[in-house]
C-alpha positions as CSV (number, residue, x, y, z in Angstrom):
1,M,108.3,103.7,87.0
2,F,108.3,107.2,88.5
3,T,105.4,108.2,86.3
4,T,103.4,105.3,87.4
5,L,104.2,106.1,91.1
6,K,103.0,109.6,90.5
7,N,99.8,108.2,89.0
8,A,99.4,105.8,91.9
9,F,99.4,108.7,94.4
10,K,96.6,110.3,92.4
11,I,94.4,107.4,93.4
12,V,93.0,108.1,96.9
13,E,92.8,104.4,97.9
14,I,96.3,103.5,96.8
15,R,97.7,106.7,98.2
16,K,96.3,105.9,101.6
17,K,97.7,102.4,101.4
18,L,101.2,103.7,100.5
19,L,101.2,106.4,103.1
20,Y,99.9,103.9,105.8
21,T,102.7,101.5,104.9
22,L,105.3,104.3,105.0
23,G,104.1,105.5,108.4
24,M,104.4,101.9,109.8
25,L,107.9,101.6,108.5
26,V,108.9,104.9,110.1
27,V,107.5,103.5,113.4
28,I,109.6,100.4,113.0
29,R,112.8,102.4,112.4
30,I,112.1,104.5,115.5
31,G,111.6,101.4,117.6
32,S,114.9,100.0,116.3
33,Q,116.7,102.8,118.1
34,L,115.0,102.5,121.5
35,P,117.2,100.4,123.9
36,V,115.7,97.9,126.3
37,P,115.5,99.3,129.8
38,G,118.2,98.4,132.2
39,I,120.9,97.2,129.7
40,N,124.4,98.3,129.0
41,T,124.5,99.1,125.3
42,A,128.2,99.7,125.3
43,F,128.9,96.1,126.5
44,F,126.8,94.6,123.8
45,R,128.3,96.7,121.0
46,E,131.8,95.6,122.1
47,W,130.7,92.0,122.3
48,F,129.0,92.1,118.9
49,S,132.1,93.7,117.2
50,A,134.2,90.9,118.6
51,Q,132.0,88.2,116.9
52,A,133.3,87.1,113.5
53,G,131.5,85.5,110.6
54,D,128.0,85.3,109.4
55,A,126.3,83.9,112.5
56,F,125.2,87.3,114.0
57,S,125.8,89.6,111.1
58,F,123.0,88.2,109.0
59,F,120.7,88.2,112.0
60,N,121.6,91.8,112.6
61,A,120.9,92.6,109.0
62,I,117.4,91.2,109.0
63,T,116.7,93.0,112.2
64,G,117.8,96.3,110.7
65,G,120.5,96.8,113.3
66,S,118.1,96.4,116.2
67,F,120.0,93.4,117.4
68,E,123.3,95.3,117.6
69,N,121.6,98.2,119.3
70,M,119.8,95.7,121.6
71,S,116.6,97.8,121.1
72,I,113.1,96.9,122.0
73,L,112.8,95.3,118.6
74,A,116.0,93.2,118.9
75,L,114.3,89.9,118.1
76,N,112.3,91.6,115.3
77,I,110.2,89.2,113.1
78,S,112.6,86.3,113.2
79,P,110.4,84.4,115.7
80,Y,107.5,84.9,113.3
81,I,109.5,83.7,110.3
82,T,110.6,80.6,112.3
83,S,107.1,80.0,113.5
84,S,105.7,80.2,109.9
85,I,108.3,77.7,108.6
86,I,107.5,75.3,111.5
87,M,103.8,75.5,110.9
88,Q,104.3,74.9,107.2
89,L,106.3,71.8,107.9
90,L,103.9,70.6,110.6
91,T,101.0,71.0,108.2
92,I,102.5,68.3,106.1
93,A,103.2,66.0,109.1
94,I,100.1,66.5,111.2
95,P,96.7,65.4,109.6
96,K,94.7,67.8,111.8
97,L,96.6,70.8,110.6
98,E,96.4,69.5,107.0
99,E,92.6,69.3,107.4
100,M,92.6,72.9,108.7
101,Q,94.5,74.0,105.6
102,R,91.9,72.4,103.4
103,D,89.0,74.1,105.2
104,G,89.5,77.3,103.2
105,E,89.4,80.7,104.9
106,E,88.2,79.4,108.2
107,G,91.0,76.9,108.5
108,R,93.5,79.5,107.4
109,K,92.4,81.8,110.2
110,K,93.0,78.9,112.7
111,I,96.5,78.2,111.4
112,V,97.3,81.9,111.5
113,A,96.1,82.1,115.2
114,I,98.3,79.1,116.1
115,T,101.2,80.7,114.3
116,R,100.8,83.8,116.5
117,Y,100.9,81.7,119.6
118,V,104.0,79.8,118.5
119,T,105.6,83.2,117.6
120,V,105.0,84.5,121.2
121,A,106.4,81.2,122.6
122,L,109.5,81.4,120.5
123,S,110.0,85.1,121.4
124,L,109.7,84.2,125.1
125,I,112.3,81.4,124.8
126,Q,114.7,83.5,122.8
127,S,114.4,86.6,125.0
128,T,114.8,84.5,128.2
129,A,118.0,83.0,126.8
130,M,119.4,86.4,125.8
131,A,118.4,88.1,129.0
132,I,120.0,85.4,131.2
133,G,122.9,84.4,129.0
134,F,124.1,88.0,128.1
135,G,122.9,89.4,131.4
136,R,125.4,87.3,133.4
137,Q,128.2,88.6,131.1
138,G,127.4,92.2,131.7
139,L,124.5,93.1,129.4
140,L,122.3,94.2,132.2
141,T,123.5,97.1,134.4
142,D,122.3,95.1,137.4
143,F,121.8,91.4,137.0
144,N,118.7,90.9,139.2
145,A,115.2,89.4,138.8
146,L,113.5,92.7,138.0
147,N,115.9,93.6,135.2
148,V,115.8,90.1,133.7
149,I,112.0,90.1,133.7
150,T,111.9,93.6,132.2
151,A,114.2,92.6,129.4
152,I,112.3,89.4,128.7
153,A,108.9,91.2,128.6
154,T,110.3,94.1,126.5
155,L,111.9,91.8,123.9
156,T,108.8,89.5,123.7
157,A,106.5,92.5,123.4
158,G,108.6,94.0,120.7
159,S,108.5,90.9,118.6
160,A,104.7,90.6,119.0
161,F,104.3,94.3,118.1
162,L,106.2,93.8,114.9
163,M,104.0,90.8,114.0
164,W,101.0,93.0,114.6
165,V,102.5,95.8,112.4
166,G,103.2,93.3,109.6
167,E,99.6,92.0,109.7
168,R,98.3,95.6,109.7
169,I,100.4,96.4,106.6
170,T,98.9,93.3,104.9
171,E,95.4,94.4,105.7
172,N,95.5,98.2,105.4
173,G,98.7,98.8,103.3
174,V,100.1,97.4,100.1
175,G,100.2,93.8,101.3
176,N,103.1,91.4,102.1
177,G,103.4,93.0,105.5
178,I,105.9,90.7,107.1
179,S,108.0,90.6,104.0
180,I,108.0,94.4,103.7
181,V,109.1,94.7,107.4
182,L,112.0,92.3,106.7
183,V,113.0,94.1,103.5
184,I,113.0,97.6,105.1
185,N,115.3,96.2,107.9
186,I,117.8,94.8,105.3
187,I,117.7,97.9,103.2
188,S,118.4,100.1,106.2
189,R,121.8,98.4,106.5
190,L,122.7,98.8,102.8
191,P,124.0,102.4,102.9
192,N,126.5,101.5,105.7
193,D,127.6,98.4,103.8
194,I,128.1,100.2,100.5
195,G,130.0,102.9,102.4
196,N,132.3,100.4,103.9
197,L,133.0,98.8,100.5
198,F,133.8,102.2,99.0
199,Q,136.0,103.1,101.9
200,Q,137.9,99.9,101.7
201,F,138.3,99.6,97.9
202,V,137.8,103.1,96.5
203,I,138.4,106.0,98.8
204,S,141.5,104.5,100.5
205,K,143.2,103.9,97.1
206,F,142.0,106.9,95.2
207,D,145.1,109.1,96.1
208,T,147.7,106.4,95.4
209,A,146.0,104.5,92.5
210,P,143.1,106.4,91.0
211,A,142.8,104.0,88.1
212,A,142.5,101.0,90.4
213,A,139.9,102.9,92.5
214,I,137.8,103.6,89.4
215,L,138.1,100.0,88.3
216,A,136.9,99.0,91.8
217,V,133.8,101.1,91.4
218,V,133.0,99.5,88.1
219,I,133.5,96.0,89.5
220,I,131.4,96.7,92.6
221,F,128.4,97.9,90.6
222,A,128.9,95.2,88.0
223,I,128.7,92.5,90.6
224,I,125.7,94.0,92.4
225,I,123.8,94.5,89.1
226,G,124.7,91.1,87.8
227,M,123.5,89.4,91.0
228,V,120.2,91.4,90.9
229,V,119.6,90.3,87.3
230,L,120.4,86.7,88.3
231,V,117.9,86.9,91.2
232,I,115.2,88.3,88.9
233,I,115.8,85.6,86.3
234,L,115.7,82.9,89.0
235,N,112.6,84.4,90.7
236,D,110.6,84.7,87.4
237,G,111.8,81.4,85.8
238,I,108.9,79.0,85.1
239,R,108.7,75.7,83.3
240,K,105.2,75.3,81.9
241,I,103.9,71.8,81.3
242,P,101.0,71.8,78.9
243,V,97.8,70.0,80.0
244,Q,94.9,69.1,77.7
245,Y,91.4,68.4,79.0
246,A,89.2,65.9,77.1
247,K,85.8,66.9,75.8
248,K,82.8,65.3,77.5
249,M,79.0,65.6,77.4
250,Q,77.4,67.5,80.2
251,G,73.6,67.5,79.7
252,R,73.1,68.5,76.1
253,K,76.4,70.4,75.9
254,M,79.9,69.4,75.0
255,V,82.3,70.8,77.6
256,G,86.0,70.5,78.1
257,G,88.7,70.5,75.5
258,Q,90.5,73.5,77.0
259,T,94.3,73.7,77.1
260,S,96.0,74.7,80.3
261,N,99.5,74.3,81.9
262,I,101.1,73.4,85.1
263,P,103.6,76.1,86.1
264,L,106.7,74.8,87.8
265,R,108.8,77.6,89.2
266,V,112.6,77.2,88.9
267,N,113.1,78.6,92.4
268,T,110.2,76.7,94.0
269,A,111.5,76.9,97.5
270,G,112.5,80.6,97.3
271,V,115.1,81.6,99.9
272,I,114.1,78.8,102.4
273,P,117.0,76.4,101.5
274,V,119.6,79.1,102.1
275,I,118.0,80.1,105.4
276,F,117.9,76.4,106.5
277,A,121.5,75.8,105.5
278,Q,122.7,79.0,107.3
279,S,120.8,78.0,110.4
280,I,122.3,74.6,110.6
281,M,125.8,75.9,109.9
282,Q,125.7,78.8,112.3
283,F,123.8,77.1,115.2
284,P,126.9,75.5,116.8
285,I,128.7,78.8,116.6
286,I,125.9,80.7,118.2
287,I,125.6,78.2,121.0
288,C,129.4,78.3,121.7
289,S,129.3,82.1,121.7
290,F,126.5,82.1,124.3
291,V,128.4,79.7,126.6
292,G,131.7,81.3,126.0
293,Y,133.4,78.3,124.4
294,Q,136.3,79.3,122.1
295,G,137.2,75.9,120.8
296,T,140.6,74.3,120.6
297,G,142.2,71.4,118.7
298,F,139.9,69.3,116.6
299,W,136.6,71.0,117.7
300,G,138.2,74.4,117.3
301,A,139.0,73.5,113.7
302,I,135.4,72.3,113.1
303,L,134.0,75.6,114.5
304,A,136.5,77.5,112.3
305,G,135.3,75.5,109.3
306,L,131.7,76.4,110.0
307,N,132.5,80.1,110.3
308,S,131.8,81.8,107.0
309,S,134.5,84.4,107.6
310,N,137.1,81.7,107.1
311,W,135.8,80.4,103.8
312,C,137.7,81.0,100.5
313,R,140.7,82.4,102.3
314,P,143.9,81.8,100.3
315,S,145.9,81.5,103.6
316,A,143.7,78.7,105.0
317,P,142.0,76.9,102.1
318,W,141.2,73.8,104.3
319,Y,138.5,75.8,106.1
320,S,136.6,76.0,102.8
321,I,135.4,72.5,103.4
322,G,132.7,74.2,105.4
323,L,131.6,76.0,102.2
324,L,131.2,72.6,100.5
325,V,129.0,71.4,103.3
326,Y,127.0,74.6,103.0
327,I,126.5,74.0,99.2
328,V,125.3,70.5,99.8
329,L,122.8,71.7,102.4
330,I,121.4,74.3,100.0
331,V,120.8,71.6,97.3
332,F,119.4,69.2,99.8
333,F,116.9,71.6,101.3
334,A,115.9,72.8,97.8
335,Y,114.8,69.3,97.0
336,F,113.4,68.6,100.4
337,Y,111.2,71.7,100.6
338,T,110.0,71.2,97.1
339,S,109.0,67.6,97.9
340,I,106.8,68.7,100.7
341,T,105.1,71.5,98.9
342,F,104.5,69.9,95.5
343,N,103.2,66.3,95.2
344,P,103.4,64.9,91.6
345,L,101.2,61.9,92.6
346,M,98.4,64.1,93.9
347,V,98.6,66.4,90.9
348,A,98.5,63.5,88.5
349,D,95.5,62.0,90.3
350,N,93.6,65.3,90.2
351,M,94.3,65.7,86.5
352,K,93.0,62.2,85.9
353,K,89.8,62.8,87.8
354,Q,89.2,66.0,85.8
355,G,89.9,64.4,82.5
356,G,93.2,66.1,81.9
357,F,96.4,64.7,80.5
358,I,99.8,65.8,79.3
359,P,100.1,65.4,75.5
360,G,102.1,62.3,74.8
361,I,102.0,61.0,78.5
362,R,99.4,58.5,79.7
363,P,97.3,59.5,82.7
364,G,98.1,58.0,86.2
365,A,101.5,56.7,87.2
366,P,103.2,57.7,83.9
367,T,102.1,61.3,84.4
368,S,103.4,61.2,88.0
369,D,106.7,59.9,86.9
370,Y,107.0,62.5,84.2
371,L,106.2,65.3,86.6
372,T,108.8,63.9,89.0
373,R,111.5,63.9,86.3
374,V,110.8,67.4,85.1
375,L,110.5,68.7,88.7
376,N,113.9,67.2,89.6
377,Y,115.5,68.8,86.6
378,V,113.9,72.2,87.3
379,V,114.8,72.1,91.1
380,F,118.4,71.3,90.2
381,I,118.6,74.4,88.0
382,G,117.0,76.5,90.8
383,A,119.4,75.0,93.4
384,V,122.4,75.8,91.3
385,G,121.2,79.4,90.8
386,L,120.6,79.7,94.6
387,T,124.0,78.3,95.3
388,V,125.7,80.8,93.0
389,I,123.9,83.8,94.6
390,A,124.5,82.6,98.1
391,V,128.2,81.6,97.7
392,L,129.5,84.5,95.5
393,P,129.6,87.0,98.4
394,Y,131.6,84.6,100.5
395,V,134.1,84.2,97.7
396,F,134.7,87.9,97.5
397,S,134.7,88.2,101.2
398,G,137.4,85.5,101.6
399,V,139.6,86.5,98.7
400,F,139.3,90.3,98.8
401,G,138.2,90.8,102.4
402,A,135.0,92.6,101.4
403,S,133.0,92.2,104.6
404,V,129.4,93.3,104.5
405,S,126.3,92.4,106.6
406,F,124.1,91.6,103.5
407,G,124.7,88.8,101.1
408,G,123.0,86.6,98.6
409,T,120.2,85.7,101.0
410,S,119.4,89.4,101.7
411,L,119.5,90.1,97.9
412,I,117.0,87.3,97.1
413,I,114.7,88.5,99.8
414,I,114.8,92.2,98.7
415,V,114.3,91.5,95.0
416,S,111.6,88.9,95.5
417,V,109.6,91.0,97.9
418,I,109.9,94.2,95.8
419,L,108.8,92.4,92.6
420,E,105.8,90.8,94.4
421,T,104.8,94.1,95.9
422,L,105.1,95.9,92.6
423,K,102.9,93.3,91.0
424,Q,100.2,93.8,93.7
425,V,100.3,97.6,93.2
426,E,100.2,97.0,89.4
427,S,97.2,94.8,89.7
428,Q,95.3,97.5,91.6
429,M,96.3,100.1,89.1
430,L,95.3,98.0,86.1
431,V,91.8,97.9,87.5
432,R,91.7,101.7,87.1
433,N,93.3,101.5,83.6
434,Y,96.7,102.8,84.6
435,K,99.9,101.6,83.2
436,G,101.7,99.4,85.7
437,F,105.2,99.5,87.2
438,L,106.3,96.4,85.3
439,N,105.3,97.7,81.9
440,D,107.4,100.9,82.0
């Protein structure tokens, strides 16, 4: 891999793209340290440290610590991600958007433009809620109209700027701009998290129990490597359904007869089911934190069950009911998202029009039923794999108290984006007869 990277830098075009991407990432990290004008950073750090669970820690992880620092990039690209998901769902529900999607490049440009407007609108709403909600509690040094407007404008502009940076990386860099921005944010938190793990399980026990400390090092790396391997397997797993095309006369020539396949990815929905499940589970906690509601009695127990920091704790096993709800949501959204992105009936109809058929399966409705059965089986395997990756960090956190800001969701995002980016760089190098990253 290092040899290939060296060869990549020898190619002027690829070197410029890599350096451009690196420069943009440096700009992002600098922006993550610049505070919003007129805020009390000490107040927000104290407030953030008092929050338990995954509701804000994951958001802080995907913003690269910008949220905790309440920097000009505090909202980061989360509004853009939310906007993209909303547009993807609306494309299925609104015929006009579906028609745009089918219009090719021109329609895609229109959808991208709408996504940008929705991103700015979401950023404006979120920044207003944060400036007013936190401002009244002491976030702003002086809670007045000028400081509120300044905070709103700064946070909204920061989110729009990151959206622009992501698009520039896609056009002038190595591609996958938004995803790369998200990954660099998550990676920036890894050294701190790994340091906390070693401090908790290794350094603090090395003097009294060196054997246990060494064993802890082995276990930590074994778990991380095992999860990375599982994510790679899940990300690259594909079920190929063979398709045969019948021969037919076209003019004086016999055409057709080719053999192809329909690739069904095991993890069709990617990380979307986990994000949806987390959003639903953490939404009540975030709202209660904003309004200052602590929760008592029955509703307090419900909020405690939704809080991931209480899951898998031996002292309070009943709170793990929230974990069961979380697992059910992951499986549900895995099927739901796949159902709106892959239509077996449409695929079967297109195959029939083109003279294609699955060997041993009749065209039409039988093909659609067969694709549905196989898809349900494949999605179930993917959902189980996603569940294992997403739940395992919570198990270790609850049983051993291993608290880190990254988890299964972050790991899936990192591995998926890195693999996709390497493939893009590899494809550019293969054109120039260089050996690729993935062939080392």
